[in-house]
C-alpha positions, 0 to 999 in steps of 0.5 A: 669458889668463895670458900677457896678464895677466902681460905687462900686469903686466910693462909696468906694472912697467917704467913704475913703474921708469921713473917712479922713475928719472925722479924720482930726480934731484930726490929724490936731493937730498932723500932719497938712501936713498928714491930708491935704494929706489924704484929698487931696488923698481921693478927688483925688480918688473920682475924678478918680473913677468918671471919671472911672464911666463915661468912663464905662458908655460910653463903655456900651452905657448908658452915654446919658441916665443919666441926671447929 
């Protein structure tokens, strides 16, 4: 169950990053710092979610069965 939730969190974080990137072109013209901040925050969420997924996999003992 931990892995499924962690994977859902990773998928959501990736979607948020994609939305930040897709909206960045318009936002760059209005507020450059906000656009960059949105992308940085999205990337940070993806990295955190990936780390959480890795930890969940280790807790459930399936880390060694995944070939990254």
